[in-house]
C-alpha positions in Angstrom: -1.9 -13.4 13.7 1.3 -15.0 12.5 1.2 -12.8 9.4 1.2 -9.6 11.6 4.0 -11.0 13.7 6.1 -11.7 10.6 5.4 -8.2 9.3 6.6 -6.6 12.5 9.8 -8.7 12.5 10.4 -7.7 8.9 9.9 -4.1 9.8 12.6 -4.3 12.5 14.9 -6.2 10.2 14.6 -3.5 7.5 15.1 -0.7 10.1 18.3 -2.5 11.3 19.6 -3.0 7.7 18.9 0.6 6.7 20.6 1.8 9.9 23.7 -0.3 9.1 23.7 0.8 5.5 23.5 4.5 6.5 26.0 4.2 9.3 28.2 7.1 8.0 25.3 9.3 7.1 23.8 12.2 9.1 21.4 11.4 11.9 18.5 13.3 10.2 18.8 11.2 7.1 18.6 8.0 9.2 15.4 9.3 10.9 13.7 10.2 7.7 14.4 6.9 6.0 13.4 4.9 9.1 10.2 6.9 9.5 9.4 6.5 5.8 9.8 2.7 6.0 7.8 2.6 9.2 4.9 4.4 7.5 5.2 2.1 4.5 4.8 -1.0 6.8 1.9 0.6 8.6 0.1 1.1 5.3 0.9 -2.5 4.2 -0.5 -3.7 7.6 -3.7 -1.8 7.1 -4.1 -3.1 3.5 -3.5 -6.7 4.7 -6.1 -6.2 7.5 -8.7 -4.8 5.1 -8.1 -7.6 2.5 -8.3 -10.6 4.8 -10.0 -13.4 3.0 -10.8 -15.5 6.1 -13.5 -15.2 8.7 -12.7 -13.0 11.7 -13.6 -13.7 15.3 -13.6 -10.0 16.1 -16.5 -8.5 18.1 -19.7 -8.0 16.0 -20.6 -4.5 15.1 -23.5 -2.7 16.9 -25.8 -2.6 13.9 -25.6 -4.9 10.8 -27.5 -6.8 8.1 -27.0 -10.5 7.8 -26.4 -11.4 4.1 -25.8 -15.1 4.4 -25.0 -17.8 6.9 -23.2 -21.2 6.6 -22.7 -23.8 9.3 -19.3 -25.4 9.4 -18.5 -28.0 12.0 -18.6 -26.2 15.4 -18.8 -22.7 13.9 -21.3 -20.6 12.0 -19.9 -18.3 9.3 -22.0 -15.1 8.9 -21.6 -12.6 6.1 -22.4 -9.2 7.7 -22.9 -5.9 6.0 -22.6 -2.7 8.0 -24.0 0.5 6.7 -21.5 2.3 4.4 -19.0 -0.6 4.7 -17.9 -3.6 2.7 -19.4 -7.0 3.7 -17.2 -8.9 6.2 -17.2 -12.6 7.2 -17.4 -13.5 10.9 -17.0 -16.8 12.6 -19.1 -17.4 15.7 -19.3 -20.5 17.9 -22.4 -22.6 17.1 -25.1 -22.6 19.7 -28.8 -23.4 19.9 -29.6 -19.7 20.7 -27.7 -18.5 17.6 -29.5 -21.1 15.4 -32.9 -19.9 16.7 -31.9 -16.3 16.2 -30.8 -16.8 12.6 -33.9 -18.8 11.8 -36.1 -16.0 13.1 -34.0 -13.4 11.1 -34.2 -15.5 7.9 -37.9 -16.0 8.4 -38.5 -12.3 8.6 -36.4 -11.6 5.5 -38.3 -14.3 3.6 -41.6 -12.6 4.6 -40.3 -9.4 2.9 -39.5 -7.3 5.9 -36.4 -5.1 5.9 -34.8 -6.0 9.2 -31.5 -5.1 10.9 -29.7 -6.7 13.9 -28.7 -4.5 16.8 -26.7 -5.3 19.9 -28.1 -4.7 23.3 -27.3 -5.7 26.9 -27.3 -9.4 27.2 -29.3 -9.1 30.4 -32.5 -7.6 29.0 -33.0 -9.5 25.7 -31.5 -12.9 25.2 -28.3 -14.9 25.7 -26.8 -13.5 22.5 -27.2 -9.8 23.4 -28.8 -9.1 20.0 -32.3 -8.3 18.8 -34.0 -7.8 15.4 -35.3 -4.4 14.5 -37.5 -3.5 11.6 -36.3 -0.7 9.3 -38.7 1.8 8.0 -38.1 2.5 4.3 -38.4 6.1 3.2 -40.3 6.1 -0.1 -40.3 9.2 -2.3 -43.6 11.1 -2.6 -45.8 10.5 -5.7 
């Protein structure tokens, strides 16, 4: 979060410096340069966001595969793969329900089943609001 704050401050600093540099220029030139720098910073922001190397605490996606898990102090680090997306590392607060859920998921994967996690209403399934669904593989005909 601090990185994003510094990026925004740097953006405003560059806009101010460019404005002072182009003080005698026409108004349209100032607008074009300011917009181009703003677009550059937005692209940099998106690239930083996509290349974050640390675990995120964002909301879990609606449908995902669990690739790996690791317990670290009070958190569980879960490597998640969404369909047609790159794997992402999530950090979730450790709980007994989460441990049971992950053990059940890993047991099904070890048994050879292709399973995916889906989110549901927390009221109708369990405290986590997630359930495991079996995926039917489409095999080509002989």
